[in-house]
C-alpha positions in Angstrom: 9.6 16.0 14.9 8.3 18.9 13.2 7.5 19.2 9.2 10.0 20.8 8.0 11.9 17.7 9.7 9.9 15.1 7.7 11.5 14.4 4.1 9.1 15.5 1.3 10.0 12.7 -0.6 10.3 9.2 1.9 8.4 10.6 4.9 7.1 7.3 5.7 10.9 7.6 7.7 9.9 9.6 10.5 9.4 8.2 13.7 11.2 4.9 15.8 9.6 2.0 15.2 11.0 2.8 11.2 14.3 3.3 12.3 14.9 -0.7 11.7 12.2 -0.5 8.2 15.5 2.4 7.2 18.0 0.4 8.0 17.0 -2.8 5.9 16.3 -0.4 3.1 19.8 1.3 3.2 21.3 -2.6 2.8 19.4 -3.7 0.3 19.9 -0.6 -1.9 23.8 -1.6 -1.1 23.2 -5.2 -2.4 20.8 -5.3 -5.0 19.3 -8.0 -3.7 15.8 -8.8 -3.6 13.6 -6.9 -2.0 9.7 -7.8 -0.6 7.7 -5.4 0.9 4.4 -5.6 2.3 1.8 -4.1 4.4 -1.8 -2.6 4.3 -2.8 -0.4 1.5 -1.5 3.8 1.8 1.4 2.6 4.0 4.0 3.9 1.4 5.1 0.8 -0.3 5.9 2.5 -3.8 7.7 4.8 -2.2 10.7 2.9 0.0 10.6 1.2 -3.3 12.1 3.9 -5.1 14.1 5.1 -2.0 15.8 2.0 -1.9 16.2 3.0 -5.7 17.8 6.0 -5.4 20.2 5.1 -2.2 21.6 1.8 -4.1 23.8 1.2 -6.9 21.4 1.6 -9.7 20.4 5.4 -9.3 20.9 6.7 -12.1 19.7 3.6 -14.2 16.0 3.0 -15.1 13.5 2.7 -12.5 10.6 0.3 -14.1 7.0 0.0 -12.2 4.9 -2.9 -13.1 1.5 -2.4 -10.6 0.7 -6.9 -12.0 -3.5 -6.3 -10.5 -4.0 -3.4 -13.5 -3.1 -4.8 -16.3 -5.0 -7.2 -17.1 -4.3 -11.1 -17.3 -4.3 -12.0 -20.4 -1.6 -9.3 -21.8 0.8 -9.0 -18.4 3.0 -12.0 -19.8 3.9 -9.7 -22.8 3.7 -6.2 -21.5 6.0 -7.5 -19.4 8.4 -10.1 -21.6 7.4 -7.9 -24.9 6.8 -10.7 -27.8 8.5 -11.6 -31.3 6.5 -10.8 -34.8 4.1 -12.4 -35.4 3.5 -14.0 -32.2 -0.3 -13.5 -31.9 -3.1 -12.4 -33.8 -3.2 -8.2 -33.7 1.0 -8.5 -32.3 2.7 -5.9 -33.4 4.7 -6.5 -37.2 8.0 -5.9 -35.6 7.2 -7.2 -32.0 7.3 -5.3 -28.6 9.9 -5.0 -26.1 8.9 -5.6 -22.8 8.8 -3.8 -18.7 11.7 -6.0 -18.0 14.1 -5.7 -20.8 13.2 -1.8 -19.9 14.5 -1.8 -17.0 17.7 -4.2 -18.3 20.5 -2.0 -16.0 18.3 -0.1 -13.7 15.4 -1.9 -11.1 11.9 -3.4 -11.8 9.5 -2.2 -9.4 6.4 -5.2 -9.5 3.7 -4.0 -7.3 0.7 -6.1 -5.8 3.0 -9.4 -6.8 0.5 -11.3 -5.6 -1.8 -10.4 -7.7 -0.4 -12.6 -10.2 -1.7 -15.4 -12.6 -0.4 -18.3 -11.1 0.7 -19.7 -14.9 2.5 -16.8 -14.9 4.4 -17.7 -11.9 6.7 -19.6 -13.6 8.6 -17.0 -14.9 8.6 -14.3 -12.5 10.4 -17.4 -10.8 12.9 -17.5 -13.9 13.1 -14.1 -14.1 14.2 -14.0 -10.3 16.6 -17.2 -10.1 18.5 -16.7 -13.1 17.6 -13.3 -14.7 16.9 -14.9 -17.7 13.5 -15.0 -19.3 11.5 -16.1 -22.9 9.4 -13.3 -25.0 5.9 -14.2 -26.2 6.4 -16.6 -29.0 10.5 -17.0 -28.3 13.0 -20.2 -27.7 15.4 -18.2 -26.9 16.3 -16.7 -23.3 17.1 -13.6 -22.9 19.7 -12.0 -20.4 18.7 -8.9 -17.9 20.3 -7.4 -14.4 18.0 -5.9 -12.8 17.2 -5.6 -9.0 13.9 -6.7 -7.8 11.9 -5.1 -6.5 8.6 -6.4 -5.2 6.0 -5.1 -2.5 2.4 -6.6 -1.5 -0.7 -5.7 0.4 -2.0 -9.5 0.7 -0.8 -12.2 2.8 1.7 -14.5 0.3 1.1 -17.4 3.0 -2.2 -17.6 2.5 -2.2 -17.8 -1.2 0.4 -20.1 -1.1 -2.2 -22.5 1.3 -5.1 -21.7 -0.6 -2.8 -23.0 -3.7 -2.8 -19.4 -5.6 0.3 -18.3 -5.4 4.2 -20.8 -6.0 5.9 -21.1 -2.4 8.8 -21.6 -4.3 8.6 -18.2 -6.0 7.6 -16.7 -2.4 11.1 -17.6 -0.8 12.9 -16.5 -3.5 10.9 -12.9 -3.1 11.6 -13.2 0.2 15.8 -12.5 0.4 14.8 -8.9 2.4 10.9 -8.3 4.0 10.7 -4.6 4.6 7.4 -4.6 6.5 5.6 -1.7 6.4 3.9 -0.1 9.6 0.2 1.3 9.3 -0.3 4.8 10.1 -2.2 3.5 13.5 1.0 1.8 14.6 3.2 5.6 14.0 0.7 8.2 16.3 4.1 9.5 16.9 4.5 10.7 13.6 0.7 11.9 12.6 1.1 15.5 13.9 4.9 15.9 12.2 2.7 14.8 8.9 -0.4 16.8 9.1 1.9 19.1 9.4 3.6 19.0 6.6 0.8 17.8 4.2 -0.8 21.4 5.4 2.2 22.9 4.2 2.6 21.1 1.2 -0.8 21.6 -0.3 -0.8 25.0 1.4 2.3 26.0 -1.1 0.4 23.8 -3.8 -2.3 26.3 -3.9 -0.9 29.3 -3.2 -3.5 29.3 0.1 -2.3 30.0 3.7 -2.9 27.0 5.6 -3.4 26.5 9.5 -5.2 23.8 11.4 -6.5 24.3 14.5 -5.9 22.2 18.0 -9.3 20.1 18.1 -9.1 19.9 13.9 -5.6 17.9 15.5 -6.8 16.3 18.1 -9.9 14.6 15.6 -6.5 13.5 13.4 -4.5 11.9 16.4 -7.9 9.8 17.2 -9.0 8.8 13.9 -8.0 5.6 12.7 -7.0 6.3 9.1 -7.5 2.6 7.6 -6.3 3.9 4.7 -3.0 5.0 6.1 -0.9 7.4 4.3 -2.7 8.0 1.7 -5.4 8.6 2.5 -4.3 11.4 5.0 -3.1 13.0 2.6 -5.8 13.3 0.4 -7.9 14.2 3.4 -5.6 16.9 4.2 -5.2 18.6 0.4 -9.2 18.4 0.5 -9.7 20.3 3.2 -7.5 22.8 2.3 -8.5 23.8 -1.1 -12.4 23.5 0.3 -12.0 25.3 3.9 -13.0 28.8 3.5 -11.6 30.2 6.3 -8.0 30.3 6.7 -7.9 28.0 9.8 -9.0 24.6 9.0 -11.1 23.6 12.2 -13.0 20.1 12.7 -16.5 21.5 11.3 -13.9 21.3 7.6 -13.5 17.3 7.8 -16.3 14.4 7.0 -18.4 13.7 9.7 -17.8 10.4 10.4 -14.2 11.0 10.8 -16.0 12.7 14.7 -17.5 9.0 14.9 -17.0 8.2 18.9 -15.1 5.0 19.0 -14.2 2.3 22.2 -10.9 4.7 22.5 -13.2 7.9 22.6 -16.0 7.4 24.7 -16.4 9.1 27.9 -18.5 7.7 30.0 -18.4 9.8 33.2 -19.4 12.2 31.1 -22.5 10.4 28.5 -23.3 8.1 31.7 -23.2 4.0 30.9 -25.0 3.3 27.7 -27.2 -0.1 27.7 -24.4 -3.1 27.4 -26.4 -5.1 24.6 -26.7 -1.6 22.4 -23.0 -0.2 23.3 -22.2 -3.7 22.5 -24.2 -4.1 19.1 -22.8 0.1 18.2 -19.2 -1.4 18.4 -20.0 -4.9 16.6 -21.5 -2.5 13.8 -19.0 -0.3 13.2 -15.9 -3.2 13.8 -17.9 -5.0 11.2 -18.1 -2.2 8.5 -14.9 -0.9 9.2 -13.7 -4.2 8.3 -15.7 -5.0 5.3 -14.3 -1.4 4.8 -10.7 -2.1 5.4 -10.0 -5.8 3.7 -12.8 -5.7 0.8 -13.7 -9.3 0.8 -16.0 -11.3 3.9 -12.9 -14.3 3.7 -10.7 -11.0 4.9 -12.8 -10.5 7.2 -13.8 -13.8 8.6 -10.1 -14.4 8.9 -8.9 -11.7 10.4 -12.1 -11.4 13.1 -11.7 -14.5 13.9 -15.6 -15.8 13.0 -16.9 -18.3 10.0 -16.8 -16.4 6.8 -20.8 -16.9 6.9 -21.1 -14.8 10.4 -19.0 -12.1 8.6 -21.3 -11.9 5.6 -24.7 -12.2 7.7 -23.1 -8.9 9.6 -22.2 -6.9 6.9 -25.9 -7.5 5.6 -27.3 -6.4 9.0 -25.8 -3.0 10.1 -24.7 -2.4 6.2 -29.1 -1.9 6.0 -29.5 -0.5 9.2 -29.0 2.7 10.3 
């Protein structure tokens, strides 16, 4: 696959890993069913939500995005469901239409659904089950016709076990699940995506840039913890800042060329001391895990260690050069 074959709007659909994902998205678009999109940050969850809308029955109607983690919890209910005049101190005298009503006839994309406060999840369940809602300060239910697409980068089943997410809401969301694979599991896509972004940003900034084979190999070996979003940002940066037309290894951040288990060549470097090698790999794993997952609880759960051990190792290696 070449850069010219990558769709400029939906570049998540580019190899065999995503054939099933593409099929599910097309079927969901044709039926207006509820969709749950899961996957790590930066994998393109909002892109696939827009793909479903643009290829569905509601393509000519509104596509309204709500980032549930970006709106303060005390404002989320009124922003989503609107409010009546005098509903609370400081409310608009004429009331306000919410984002749910603004999406009527179209698609409501609930990004970061896992961050919705537990006390509001009942209203989301009512919306999913009956397509009705009650504005803040109101008593009468309002009908709305929307396709609901939700996305999350957290494990909702874990949230259910922690009593912070309703199980009945999860199953209402989980009609069709689209799982976005991380970029490290889509190695066949990388070269095409690299060329695509270099071409896109060269055109955008009026530059003529290309990339050396050595730099391509560097990017192919990198783990991409930030997924496609990180790749896009890195390529945009080097297109702008590289001094020559040819982008080389020296144009990329130093941390991208650090050796990993997969790239160490013992034939050339010789065998290291075992304890030194294991400590180096442990440090790399712990720091990458905290950088990607963000909390000691998630790191401990993912790596299969205790939370206290995860915290202790992070403190050790964060301060150690």
